[in-house]
TIVO-2410 file (N, C-alpha, C; in nm, 3 decimals):
# residues 183
REC num residu      c1      c2      c3 atome chaine
REC   1      M  -1.190  -0.580   1.643     N      A
REC   1      M  -1.033  -0.443   1.671    CA      A
REC   1      M  -1.162  -0.307   1.763     C      A
REC   2      T  -1.132  -0.302   1.834     N      A
REC   2      T  -1.195  -0.190   1.929    CA      A
REC   2      T  -1.208  -0.051   1.855     C      A
REC   3      A  -1.316   0.031   1.871     N      A
REC   3      A  -1.305   0.164   1.839    CA      A
REC   3      A  -1.194   0.245   1.883     C      A
REC   4      T  -1.131   0.211   2.025     N      A
REC   4      T  -1.053   0.303   2.084    CA      A
REC   4      T  -0.878   0.256   1.964     C      A
REC   5      Q  -0.879   0.143   1.946     N      A
REC   5      Q  -0.756   0.082   1.866    CA      A
REC   5      Q  -0.766   0.134   1.720     C      A
REC   6      E  -0.865   0.124   1.680     N      A
REC   6      E  -0.872   0.213   1.567    CA      A
REC   6      E  -0.817   0.328   1.539     C      A
REC   7      R  -0.859   0.439   1.692     N      A
REC   7      R  -0.843   0.556   1.729    CA      A
REC   7      R  -0.657   0.527   1.706     C      A
REC   8      V  -0.599   0.433   1.792     N      A
REC   8      V  -0.476   0.459   1.822    CA      A
REC   8      V  -0.353   0.420   1.674     C      A
REC   9      L  -0.450   0.327   1.600     N      A
REC   9      L  -0.391   0.316   1.436    CA      A
REC   9      L  -0.391   0.447   1.373     C      A
REC  10      D  -0.540   0.517   1.344     N      A
REC  10      D  -0.529   0.620   1.271    CA      A
REC  10      D  -0.450   0.734   1.323     C      A
REC  11      A  -0.398   0.714   1.452     N      A
REC  11      A  -0.303   0.881   1.482    CA      A
REC  11      A  -0.167   0.778   1.485     C      A
REC  12      A  -0.110   0.667   1.490     N      A
REC  12      A  -0.002   0.574   1.422    CA      A
REC  12      A   0.008   0.662   1.304     C      A
REC  13      I  -0.078   0.589   1.226     N      A
REC  13      I  -0.088   0.609   1.075    CA      A
REC  13      I  -0.036   0.764   1.035     C      A
REC  14      D  -0.135   0.896   1.091     N      A
REC  14      D  -0.143   0.997   1.092    CA      A
REC  14      D   0.002   1.073   1.103     C      A
REC  15      L   0.067   1.020   1.195     N      A
REC  15      L   0.179   1.060   1.250    CA      A
REC  15      L   0.345   1.012   1.153     C      A
REC  16      L   0.303   0.867   1.144     N      A
REC  16      L   0.405   0.831   1.023    CA      A
REC  16      L   0.427   0.895   0.887     C      A
REC  17      A   0.322   0.960   0.859     N      A
REC  17      A   0.247   1.064   0.749    CA      A
REC  17      A   0.337   1.156   0.710     C      A
REC  18      T   0.279   1.235   0.865     N      A
REC  18      T   0.354   1.382   0.859    CA      A
REC  18      T   0.466   1.421   0.911     C      A
REC  19      G   0.510   1.314   1.029     N      A
REC  19      G   0.642   1.319   1.060    CA      A
REC  19      G   0.779   1.217   1.077     C      A
REC  20      G   0.731   1.109   0.964     N      A
REC  20      G   0.812   0.992   0.951    CA      A
REC  20      G   0.826   0.935   1.114     C      A
REC  21      L   0.925   0.824   1.116     N      A
REC  21      L   0.928   0.705   1.165    CA      A
REC  21      L   0.968   0.808   1.320     C      A
REC  22      R   1.060   0.881   1.297     N      A
REC  22      R   1.072   0.977   1.429    CA      A
REC  22      R   0.954   0.994   1.530     C      A
REC  23      A   0.878   1.062   1.475     N      A
REC  23      A   0.767   1.079   1.520    CA      A
REC  23      A   0.656   0.955   1.599     C      A
REC  24      L   0.690   0.870   1.553     N      A
REC  24      L   0.588   0.725   1.608    CA      A
REC  24      L   0.632   0.706   1.749     C      A
REC  25      T   0.616   0.785   1.858     N      A
REC  25      T   0.659   0.707   1.975    CA      A
REC  25      T   0.519   0.708   2.049     C      A
REC  26      H   0.509   0.609   2.160     N      A
REC  26      H   0.340   0.570   2.209    CA      A
REC  26      H   0.301   0.648   2.326     C      A
REC  27      V   0.356   0.782   2.332     N      A
REC  27      V   0.316   0.877   2.369    CA      A
REC  27      V   0.241   0.999   2.266     C      A
REC  28      R   0.323   1.005   2.154     N      A
REC  28      R   0.257   1.098   2.094    CA      A
REC  28      R   0.152   1.051   2.064     C      A
REC  29      I   0.142   0.911   2.008     N      A
REC  29      I  -0.007   0.836   1.931    CA      A
REC  29      I  -0.119   0.897   2.057     C      A
REC  30      D  -0.102   0.839   2.180     N      A
REC  30      D  -0.213   0.851   2.275    CA      A
REC  30      D  -0.243   1.020   2.269     C      A
REC  31      D  -0.180   1.092   2.227     N      A
REC  31      D  -0.193   1.242   2.246    CA      A
REC  31      D  -0.285   1.282   2.113     C      A
REC  32      R  -0.242   1.220   2.037     N      A
REC  32      R  -0.304   1.216   1.882    CA      A
REC  32      R  -0.408   1.197   1.855     C      A
REC  33      A  -0.444   1.074   1.957     N      A
REC  33      A  -0.607   0.983   1.950    CA      A
REC  33      A  -0.688   1.047   2.072     C      A
REC  34      G  -0.614   1.151   2.119     N      A
REC  34      G  -0.711   1.146   2.230    CA      A
REC  34      G  -0.736   1.062   2.350     C      A
REC  35      V  -0.633   0.996   2.399     N      A
REC  35      V  -0.657   0.852   2.473    CA      A
REC  35      V  -0.578   0.911   2.567     C      A
REC  36      P  -0.618   0.842   2.712     N      A
REC  36      P  -0.517   0.823   2.796    CA      A
REC  36      P  -0.382   0.781   2.756     C      A
REC  37      R  -0.296   0.820   2.861     N      A
REC  37      R  -0.141   0.776   2.843    CA      A
REC  37      R  -0.151   0.644   2.871     C      A
REC  38      G  -0.067   0.535   2.819     N      A
REC  38      G  -0.063   0.393   2.818    CA      A
REC  38      G  -0.195   0.348   2.719     C      A
REC  39      T  -0.239   0.392   2.643     N      A
REC  39      T  -0.361   0.330   2.582    CA      A
REC  39      T  -0.268   0.255   2.497     C      A
REC  40      T  -0.166   0.330   2.420     N      A
REC  40      T  -0.125   0.291   2.306    CA      A
REC  40      T  -0.051   0.139   2.353     C      A
REC  41      S   0.032   0.168   2.434     N      A
REC  41      S   0.152   0.094   2.534    CA      A
REC  41      S   0.018  -0.080   2.590     C      A
REC  42      N  -0.114  -0.029   2.595     N      A
REC  42      N  -0.178  -0.154   2.617    CA      A
REC  42      N  -0.188  -0.225   2.517     C      A
REC  43      Y  -0.225  -0.164   2.381     N      A
REC  43      Y  -0.258  -0.277   2.272    CA      A
REC  43      Y  -0.118  -0.322   2.197     C      A
REC  44      F  -0.025  -0.209   2.228     N      A
REC  44      F   0.097  -0.264   2.124    CA      A
REC  44      F   0.239  -0.247   2.214     C      A
REC  45      R   0.272  -0.307   2.285     N      A
REC  45      R   0.383  -0.345   2.367    CA      A
REC  45      R   0.500  -0.256   2.360     C      A
REC  46      T   0.528  -0.287   2.241     N      A
REC  46      T   0.708  -0.281   2.182    CA      A
REC  46      T   0.669  -0.197   2.055     C      A
REC  47      R   0.755  -0.123   2.029     N      A
REC  47      R   0.720  -0.069   1.877    CA      A
REC  47      R   0.732  -0.141   1.786     C      A
REC  48      A   0.811  -0.265   1.782     N      A
REC  48      A   0.824  -0.361   1.653    CA      A
REC  48      A   0.630  -0.441   1.690     C      A
REC  49      A   0.571  -0.419   1.761     N      A
REC  49      A   0.446  -0.492   1.776    CA      A
REC  49      A   0.359  -0.397   1.720     C      A
REC  50      L   0.402  -0.215   1.735     N      A
REC  50      L   0.304  -0.134   1.671    CA      A
REC  50      L   0.319  -0.124   1.551     C      A
REC  51      L   0.442  -0.104   1.453     N      A
REC  51      L   0.473  -0.106   1.341    CA      A
REC  51      L   0.394  -0.237   1.280     C      A
REC  52      I   0.415  -0.362   1.342     N      A
REC  52      I   0.278  -0.449   1.250    CA      A
REC  52      I   0.197  -0.432   1.271     C      A
REC  53      G   0.141  -0.404   1.384     N      A
REC  53      G  -0.024  -0.298   1.382    CA      A
REC  53      G  -0.054  -0.239   1.252     C      A
REC  54      V   0.060  -0.106   1.264     N      A
REC  54      V   0.003  -0.002   1.137    CA      A
REC  54      V  -0.001  -0.096   1.047     C      A
REC  55      T   0.140  -0.176   1.046     N      A
REC  55      T   0.098  -0.219   0.858    CA      A
REC  55      T  -0.002  -0.334   0.855     C      A
REC  56      E  -0.105  -0.412   0.908     N      A
REC  56      E  -0.186  -0.476   0.954    CA      A
REC  56      E  -0.255  -0.361   0.920     C      A
REC  57      S  -0.315  -0.247   0.972     N      A
REC  57      S  -0.438  -0.182   0.983    CA      A
REC  57      S  -0.421  -0.112   0.793     C      A
REC  58      I  -0.295  -0.034   0.714     N      A
REC  58      I  -0.292  -0.025   0.635    CA      A
REC  58      I  -0.321  -0.117   0.513     C      A
REC  59      V  -0.292  -0.236   0.540     N      A
REC  59      V  -0.312  -0.358   0.440    CA      A
REC  59      V  -0.502  -0.407   0.451     C      A
REC  60      L  -0.557  -0.380   0.584     N      A
REC  60      L  -0.718  -0.371   0.557    CA      A
REC  60      L  -0.756  -0.267   0.495     C      A
REC  61      R  -0.722  -0.129   0.513     N      A
REC  61      R  -0.750  -0.048   0.432    CA      A
REC  61      R  -0.738   0.004   0.321     C      A
REC  62      E  -0.667  -0.083   0.210     N      A
REC  62      E  -0.682  -0.108   0.124    CA      A
REC  62      E  -0.662  -0.187   0.023     C      A
REC  63      L  -0.699  -0.325   0.106     N      A
REC  63      L  -0.756  -0.425   0.030    CA      A
REC  63      L  -0.917  -0.364  -0.042     C      A
REC  64      P  -1.001  -0.308   0.037     N      A
REC  64      P  -1.131  -0.293  -0.054    CA      A
REC  64      P  -1.101  -0.232  -0.165     C      A
REC  65      V  -1.005  -0.113  -0.186     N      A
REC  65      V  -0.971  -0.013  -0.266    CA      A
REC  65      V  -0.916  -0.133  -0.407     C      A
REC  66      V  -0.828  -0.166  -0.393     N      A
REC  66      V  -0.770  -0.278  -0.479    CA      A
REC  66      V  -0.842  -0.400  -0.498     C      A
REC  67      H  -0.889  -0.408  -0.436     N      A
REC  67      H  -1.015  -0.554  -0.473    CA      A
REC  67      H  -1.088  -0.495  -0.597     C      A
REC  68      A  -1.161  -0.375  -0.598     N      A
REC  68      A  -1.259  -0.315  -0.664    CA      A
REC  68      A  -1.212  -0.269  -0.798     C      A
REC  69      A  -1.070  -0.240  -0.803     N      A
REC  69      A  -0.977  -0.195  -0.915    CA      A
REC  69      A  -0.923  -0.339  -0.987     C      A
REC  70      F  -0.937  -0.421  -0.925     N      A
REC  70      F  -0.872  -0.579  -0.996    CA      A
REC  70      F  -1.014  -0.658  -1.052     C      A
REC  71      A  -1.110  -0.619  -1.114     N      A
REC  71      A  -1.222  -0.715  -1.193    CA      A
REC  71      A  -1.217  -0.682  -1.360     C      A
REC  72      P  -1.074  -0.648  -1.395     N      A
REC  72      P  -1.059  -0.619  -1.554    CA      A
REC  72      P  -1.060  -0.746  -1.608     C      A
REC  73      R  -1.164  -0.748  -1.739     N      A
REC  73      R  -1.120  -0.810  -1.838    CA      A
REC  73      R  -1.037  -0.840  -1.994     C      A
REC  74      T  -1.042  -0.667  -1.996     N      A
REC  74      T  -0.929  -0.663  -2.082    CA      A
REC  74      T  -0.798  -0.606  -2.035     C      A
REC  75      P  -0.684  -0.571  -2.134     N      A
REC  75      P  -0.605  -0.495  -2.081    CA      A
REC  75      P  -0.582  -0.342  -2.089     C      A
REC  76      E  -0.684  -0.332  -2.118     N      A
REC  76      E  -0.723  -0.148  -2.159    CA      A
REC  76      E  -0.787  -0.151  -2.023     C      A
REC  77      E  -0.903  -0.220  -1.955     N      A
REC  77      E  -0.989  -0.195  -1.820    CA      A
REC  77      E  -0.866  -0.255  -1.732     C      A
REC  78      L  -0.773  -0.330  -1.746     N      A
REC  78      L  -0.626  -0.333  -1.642    CA      A
REC  78      L  -0.562  -0.193  -1.627     C      A
REC  79      I  -0.535  -0.130  -1.761     N      A
REC  79      I  -0.483   0.015  -1.769    CA      A
REC  79      I  -0.555   0.080  -1.703     C      A
REC  80      D  -0.656   0.119  -1.708     N      A
REC  80      D  -0.789   0.206  -1.664    CA      A
REC  80      D  -0.738   0.197  -1.500     C      A
REC  81      A  -0.774   0.060  -1.437     N      A
REC  81      A  -0.804   0.005  -1.333    CA      A
REC  81      A  -0.644   0.078  -1.268     C      A
REC  82      M  -0.529   0.017  -1.287     N      A
REC  82      M  -0.418   0.115  -1.266    CA      A
REC  82      M  -0.408   0.248  -1.244     C      A
REC  83      C  -0.458   0.290  -1.307     N      A
REC  83      C  -0.436   0.435  -1.359    CA      A
REC  83      C  -0.511   0.510  -1.260     C      A
REC  84      E  -0.597   0.453  -1.230     N      A
REC  84      E  -0.740   0.512  -1.118    CA      A
REC  84      E  -0.667   0.464  -0.965     C      A
REC  85      L  -0.601   0.355  -0.930     N      A
REC  85      L  -0.552   0.302  -0.813    CA      A
REC  85      L  -0.416   0.361  -0.791     C      A
REC  86      L  -0.402   0.406  -0.874     N      A
REC  86      L  -0.206   0.525  -0.867    CA      A
REC  86      L  -0.291   0.659  -0.793     C      A
REC  87      D  -0.438   0.698  -0.859     N      A
REC  87      D  -0.427   0.815  -0.831    CA      A
REC  87      D  -0.508   0.805  -0.661     C      A
REC  88      V  -0.608   0.746  -0.668     N      A
REC  88      V  -0.680   0.715  -0.538    CA      A
REC  88      V  -0.579   0.702  -0.446     C      A
REC  89      T  -0.436   0.590  -0.453     N      A
REC  89      T  -0.367   0.608  -0.348    CA      A
REC  89      T  -0.263   0.696  -0.316     C      A
REC  90      S  -0.238   0.785  -0.441     N      A
REC  90      S  -0.127   0.930  -0.446    CA      A
REC  90      S  -0.223   1.063  -0.392     C      A
REC  91      R  -0.342   1.041  -0.378     N      A
REC  91      R  -0.411   1.185  -0.361    CA      A
REC  91      R  -0.530   1.152  -0.273     C      A
REC  92      D  -0.597   1.058  -0.286     N      A
REC  92      D  -0.733   1.044  -0.165    CA      A
REC  92      D  -0.654   1.004  -0.058     C      A
REC  93      N  -0.567   0.908  -0.046     N      A
REC  93      N  -0.474   0.824   0.007    CA      A
REC  93      N  -0.367   0.840   0.058     C      A
REC  94      R  -0.336   0.937   0.012     N      A
REC  94      R  -0.220   1.010   0.043    CA      A
REC  94      R  -0.102   0.987   0.154     C      A
REC  95      D  -0.207   1.023   0.281     N      A
REC  95      D  -0.137   1.002   0.407    CA      A
REC  95      D  -0.084   0.843   0.436     C      A
REC  96      L  -0.215   0.752   0.401     N      A
REC  96      L  -0.199   0.651   0.420    CA      A
REC  96      L  -0.082   0.558   0.347     C      A
REC  97      T  -0.043   0.599   0.221     N      A
REC  97      T   0.037   0.575   0.117    CA      A
REC  97      T   0.168   0.618   0.177     C      A
REC  98      A   0.192   0.756   0.198     N      A
REC  98      A   0.346   0.802   0.278    CA      A
REC  98      A   0.371   0.724   0.437     C      A
REC  99      A   0.277   0.686   0.486     N      A
REC  99      A   0.310   0.616   0.612    CA      A
REC  99      A   0.323   0.458   0.529     C      A
REC 100      R   0.280   0.379   0.441     N      A
REC 100      R   0.340   0.266   0.415    CA      A
REC 100      R   0.482   0.295   0.396     C      A
REC 101      L   0.488   0.395   0.289     N      A
REC 101      L   0.612   0.405   0.225    CA      A
REC 101      L   0.746   0.419   0.374     C      A
REC 102      V   0.664   0.517   0.475     N      A
REC 102      V   0.763   0.532   0.583    CA      A
REC 102      V   0.818   0.354   0.655     C      A
REC 103      I   0.702   0.270   0.655     N      A
REC 103      I   0.714   0.184   0.648    CA      A
REC 103      I   0.786   0.052   0.594     C      A
REC 104      F   0.797   0.046   0.445     N      A
REC 104      F   0.877   0.018   0.372    CA      A
REC 104      F   1.022   0.058   0.391     C      A
REC 105      M   1.038   0.132   0.446     N      A
REC 105      M   1.205   0.202   0.437    CA      A
REC 105      M   1.248   0.088   0.594     C      A
REC 106      E   1.153   0.114   0.696     N      A
REC 106      E   1.190   0.021   0.838    CA      A
REC 106      E   1.182  -0.111   0.800     C      A
REC 107      A   1.098  -0.134   0.732     N      A
REC 107      A   1.132  -0.287   0.662    CA      A
REC 107      A   1.289  -0.346   0.593     C      A
REC 108      S   1.351  -0.226   0.537     N      A
REC 108      S   1.470  -0.257   0.463    CA      A
REC 108      S   1.554  -0.351   0.569     C      A
REC 109      H   1.549  -0.318   0.703     N      A
REC 109      H   1.647  -0.371   0.840    CA      A
REC 109      H   1.558  -0.419   0.938     C      A
REC 110      N   1.432  -0.474   0.917     N      A
REC 110      N   1.332  -0.533   1.016    CA      A
REC 110      N   1.269  -0.666   0.913     C      A
REC 111      A   1.328  -0.759   0.972     N      A
REC 111      A   1.228  -0.890   0.900    CA      A
REC 111      A   1.143  -0.894   0.968     C      A
REC 112      E   1.102  -0.894   1.063     N      A
REC 112      E   0.933  -0.960   1.107    CA      A
REC 112      E   0.847  -0.839   1.020     C      A
REC 113      L   0.895  -0.700   1.014     N      A
REC 113      L   0.790  -0.616   0.945    CA      A
REC 113      L   0.789  -0.625   0.787     C      A
REC 114      R   0.917  -0.687   0.731     N      A
REC 114      R   0.924  -0.754   0.578    CA      A
REC 114      R   0.817  -0.852   0.579     C      A
REC 115      A   0.835  -0.961   0.703     N      A
REC 115      A   0.699  -1.046   0.654    CA      A
REC 115      A   0.588  -0.995   0.643     C      A
REC 116      E   0.563  -0.890   0.746     N      A
REC 116      E   0.438  -0.881   0.730    CA      A
REC 116      E   0.379  -0.793   0.602     C      A
REC 117      L   0.486  -0.745   0.502     N      A
REC 117      L   0.475  -0.639   0.427    CA      A
REC 117      L   0.454  -0.744   0.301     C      A
REC 118      T   0.518  -0.840   0.313     N      A
REC 118      T   0.506  -0.946   0.185    CA      A
REC 118      T   0.390  -1.022   0.199     C      A
REC 119      R   0.316  -1.076   0.335     N      A
REC 119      R   0.211  -1.134   0.329    CA      A
REC 119      R   0.077  -1.014   0.287     C      A
REC 120      G   0.108  -0.881   0.309     N      A
REC 120      G   0.004  -0.765   0.258    CA      A
REC 120      G   0.011  -0.783   0.115     C      A
REC 121      R   0.150  -0.767   0.039     N      A
REC 121      R   0.120  -0.731  -0.097    CA      A
REC 121      R   0.087  -0.867  -0.144     C      A
REC 122      G   0.108  -1.012  -0.105     N      A
REC 122      G   0.042  -1.071  -0.177    CA      A
REC 122      G  -0.107  -1.099  -0.146     C      A
REC 123      A  -0.151  -1.036  -0.073     N      A
REC 123      A  -0.340  -1.022  -0.054    CA      A
REC 123      A  -0.362  -0.920  -0.142     C      A
REC 124      L  -0.322  -0.813  -0.167     N      A
REC 124      L  -0.287  -0.729  -0.237    CA      A
REC 124      L  -0.301  -0.757  -0.389     C      A
REC 125      G  -0.210  -0.893  -0.420     N      A
REC 125      G  -0.191  -0.870  -0.563    CA      A
REC 125      G  -0.248  -0.988  -0.610     C      A
REC 126      S  -0.319  -1.079  -0.568     N      A
REC 126      S  -0.390  -1.199  -0.625    CA      A
REC 126      S  -0.475  -1.176  -0.696     C      A
REC 127      G  -0.556  -1.031  -0.700     N      A
REC 127      G  -0.659  -1.054  -0.811    CA      A
REC 127      G  -0.575  -1.000  -0.908     C      A
REC 128      I  -0.485  -0.944  -0.944     N      A
REC 128      I  -0.418  -0.949  -1.071    CA      A
REC 128      I  -0.398  -1.051  -1.131     C      A
REC 129      V  -0.306  -1.143  -1.031     N      A
REC 129      V  -0.261  -1.220  -1.082    CA      A
REC 129      V  -0.336  -1.312  -1.167     C      A
REC 130      A  -0.496  -1.309  -1.078     N      A
REC 130      A  -0.598  -1.402  -1.157    CA      A
REC 130      A  -0.628  -1.320  -1.264     C      A
REC 131      A  -0.633  -1.202  -1.261     N      A
REC 131      A  -0.702  -1.128  -1.388    CA      A
REC 131      A  -0.626  -1.144  -1.550     C      A
REC 132      L  -0.445  -1.136  -1.499     N      A
REC 132      L  -0.319  -1.111  -1.619    CA      A
REC 132      L  -0.367  -1.288  -1.670     C      A
REC 133      A  -0.397  -1.387  -1.608     N      A
REC 133      A  -0.416  -1.512  -1.642    CA      A
REC 133      A  -0.529  -1.539  -1.695     C      A
REC 134      D  -0.619  -1.466  -1.660     N      A
REC 134      D  -0.745  -1.476  -1.756    CA      A
REC 134      D  -0.779  -1.374  -1.910     C      A
REC 135      M  -0.648  -1.324  -1.917     N      A
REC 135      M  -0.591  -1.285  -2.043    CA      A
REC 135      M  -0.487  -1.317  -2.114     C      A
REC 136      G  -0.485  -1.422  -2.063     N      A
REC 136      G  -0.360  -1.523  -2.151    CA      A
REC 136      G  -0.230  -1.464  -2.139     C      A
REC 137      A  -0.184  -1.395  -1.965     N      A
REC 137      A   0.013  -1.381  -2.003    CA      A
REC 137      A   0.024  -1.541  -1.969     C      A
REC 138      R   0.122  -1.523  -2.059     N      A
REC 138      R   0.256  -1.654  -2.015    CA      A
REC 138      R   0.278  -1.666  -1.900     C      A
REC 139      D   0.318  -1.565  -1.848     N      A
REC 139      D   0.344  -1.585  -1.706    CA      A
REC 139      D   0.298  -1.496  -1.557     C      A
REC 140      P   0.179  -1.524  -1.563     N      A
REC 140      P   0.105  -1.439  -1.460    CA      A
REC 140      P   0.160  -1.333  -1.354     C      A
REC 141      E   0.218  -1.446  -1.272     N      A
REC 141      E   0.250  -1.426  -1.123    CA      A
REC 141      E   0.423  -1.322  -1.169     C      A
REC 142      G   0.460  -1.358  -1.284     N      A
REC 142      G   0.608  -1.266  -1.326    CA      A
REC 142      G   0.579  -1.140  -1.393     C      A
REC 143      A   0.449  -1.160  -1.438     N      A
REC 143      A   0.365  -1.025  -1.502    CA      A
REC 143      A   0.323  -0.971  -1.374     C      A
REC 144      A   0.258  -0.967  -1.303     N      A
REC 144      A   0.207  -0.913  -1.211    CA      A
REC 144      A   0.314  -0.830  -1.105     C      A
REC 145      E   0.440  -0.928  -1.105     N      A
REC 145      E   0.520  -0.873  -1.003    CA      A
REC 145      E   0.585  -0.761  -1.100     C      A
REC 146      A   0.615  -0.750  -1.213     N      A
REC 146      A   0.620  -0.657  -1.339    CA      A
REC 146      A   0.550  -0.519  -1.277     C      A
REC 147      I   0.414  -0.547  -1.317     N      A
REC 147      I   0.329  -0.417  -1.300    CA      A
REC 147      I   0.326  -0.368  -1.153     C      A
REC 148      A   0.376  -0.440  -1.017     N      A
REC 148      A   0.340  -0.441  -0.901    CA      A
REC 148      A   0.462  -0.338  -0.869     C      A
REC 149      S   0.528  -0.354  -0.930     N      A
REC 149      S   0.710  -0.269  -0.919    CA      A
REC 149      S   0.669  -0.178  -1.000     C      A
REC 150      C   0.662  -0.172  -1.131     N      A
REC 150      C   0.582   0.031  -1.165    CA      A
REC 150      C   0.513   0.055  -1.089     C      A
REC 151      F   0.433   0.013  -1.041     N      A
REC 151      F   0.317   0.130  -0.987    CA      A
REC 151      F   0.352   0.148  -0.872     C      A
REC 152      E   0.472   0.052  -0.790     N      A
REC 152      E   0.513   0.126  -0.644    CA      A
REC 152      E   0.599   0.192  -0.673     C      A
REC 153      G   0.720   0.224  -0.759     N      A
REC 153      G   0.790   0.338  -0.854    CA      A
REC 153      G   0.703   0.506  -0.902     C      A
REC 154      L   0.607   0.446  -0.943     N      A
REC 154      L   0.523   0.598  -0.939    CA      A
REC 154      L   0.455   0.611  -0.867     C      A
REC 155      L   0.421   0.538  -0.806     N      A
REC 155      L   0.352   0.618  -0.639    CA      A
REC 155      L   0.444   0.632  -0.570     C      A
REC 156      L   0.598   0.593  -0.550     N      A
REC 156      L   0.682   0.657  -0.485    CA      A
REC 156      L   0.734   0.766  -0.536     C      A
REC 157      H   0.695   0.798  -0.656     N      A
REC 157      H   0.727   0.951  -0.695    CA      A
REC 157      H   0.654   1.021  -0.685     C      A
REC 158      R   0.565   0.993  -0.695     N      A
REC 158      R   0.413   1.065  -0.652    CA      A
REC 158      R   0.450   1.172  -0.491     C      A
REC 159      I   0.482   1.027  -0.432     N      A
REC 159      I   0.453   1.074  -0.277    CA      A
REC 159      I   0.593   1.174  -0.220     C      A
REC 160      A   0.735   1.111  -0.301     N      A
REC 160      A   0.832   1.180  -0.232    CA      A
REC 160      A   0.883   1.313  -0.301     C      A
REC 161      R   0.798   1.275  -0.454     N      A
REC 161      R   0.871   1.365  -0.524    CA      A
REC 161      R   0.770   1.465  -0.580     C      A
REC 162      H   0.651   1.460  -0.589     N      A
REC 162      H   0.529   1.482  -0.582    CA      A
REC 162      H   0.538   1.518  -0.729     C      A
REC 163      V   0.559   1.405  -0.802     N      A
REC 163      V   0.565   1.412  -0.948    CA      A
REC 163      V   0.413   1.356  -1.009     C      A
REC 164      E   0.351   1.453  -1.089     N      A
REC 164      E   0.206   1.381  -1.115    CA      A
REC 164      E   0.218   1.330  -1.294     C      A
REC 165      S   0.303   1.313  -1.327     N      A
REC 165      S   0.327   1.278  -1.504    CA      A
REC 165      S   0.181   1.140  -1.473     C      A
REC 166      D   0.159   1.184  -1.602     N      A
REC 166      D   0.056   1.098  -1.660    CA      A
REC 166      D   0.128   0.882  -1.676     C      A
REC 167      P   0.054   0.835  -1.562     N      A
REC 167      P   0.112   0.714  -1.608    CA      A
REC 167      P   0.029   0.595  -1.725     C      A
REC 168      R  -0.025   0.666  -1.794     N      A
REC 168      R  -0.118   0.559  -1.872    CA      A
REC 168      R   0.027   0.489  -1.964     C      A
REC 169      P   0.098   0.571  -2.031     N      A
REC 169      P   0.161   0.496  -2.143    CA      A
REC 169      P   0.296   0.454  -2.102     C      A
REC 170      V   0.303   0.426  -1.953     N      A
REC 170      V   0.412   0.315  -1.860    CA      A
REC 170      V   0.331   0.239  -1.811     C      A
REC 171      F   0.221   0.221  -1.814     N      A
REC 171      F   0.089   0.119  -1.786    CA      A
REC 171      F   0.111   0.060  -1.877     C      A
REC 172      E   0.108   0.084  -1.989     N      A
REC 172      E   0.070  -0.004  -2.115    CA      A
REC 172      E   0.151  -0.061  -2.201     C      A
REC 173      A   0.311   0.008  -2.175     N      A
REC 173      A   0.404  -0.060  -2.196    CA      A
REC 173      A   0.455  -0.196  -2.089     C      A
REC 174      V   0.399  -0.193  -1.996     N      A
REC 174      V   0.497  -0.297  -1.872    CA      A
REC 174      V   0.326  -0.370  -1.925     C      A
REC 175      I   0.193  -0.362  -1.925     N      A
REC 175      I   0.080  -0.466  -1.939    CA      A
REC 175      I   0.064  -0.516  -2.047     C      A
REC 176      Y   0.091  -0.413  -2.177     N      A
REC 176      Y   0.084  -0.487  -2.304    CA      A
REC 176      Y   0.219  -0.570  -2.314     C      A
REC 177      G   0.308  -0.563  -2.263     N      A
REC 177      G   0.452  -0.645  -2.303    CA      A
REC 177      G   0.445  -0.772  -2.175     C      A
REC 178      A   0.389  -0.762  -2.104     N      A
REC 178      A   0.355  -0.877  -2.022    CA      A
REC 178      A   0.249  -0.976  -2.058     C      A
REC 179      L   0.165  -0.907  -2.162     N      A
REC 179      L   0.090  -0.981  -2.253    CA      A
REC 179      L   0.129  -1.044  -2.393     C      A
REC 180      G   0.218  -0.957  -2.463     N      A
REC 180      G   0.248  -0.960  -2.561    CA      A
REC 180      G   0.192  -0.947  -2.680     C      A
REC 181      S   0.135  -0.802  -2.625     N      A
REC 181      S   0.022  -0.794  -2.730    CA      A
REC 181      S   0.046  -0.653  -2.730     C      A
REC 182      R  -0.063  -0.559  -2.816     N      A
REC 182      R  -0.092  -0.438  -2.821    CA      A
REC 182      R  -0.200  -0.441  -2.860     C      A
REC 183      A  -0.329  -0.503  -2.879     N      A
REC 183      A  -0.440  -0.501  -2.912    CA      A
REC 183      A  -0.545  -0.440  -2.850     C      A
***
């Protein structure tokens, strides 16, 4: 990816995070990125291609953060990792997360975008499945789905509603429930 393409994607993410889907136009991205008009269109001919590009960029940016969090050996370490990841995604990476949530809503009626999000979620979730299997989960994939759904719900509340409640009790209930223990 070229430096200019990265600037275009940064600008697109910023526009999605601050102005929603309506703010996302090729011209606005060019202006925000400080590139000549037509640059965004050269990289992403259509709005659909642009949304796919933004989605891929968000996943690539989130992968290192997520993978760093998922080397837990115990349920307690997994709970700590989930709490930390929620803090990072809802505070440090708030704009990136807000842009991703805008894309989630657009994917509700865009099958191609939905498929890209599914691929991204698979890449992001693979570490948790392995960690749960190592901890003895009866159904690591189902447990990972429950934990991811819980995480996404908490994240949505933090971003959309500015709710900053302690996630630890929620993650404890879901993770210990998935593992069938409280030890």
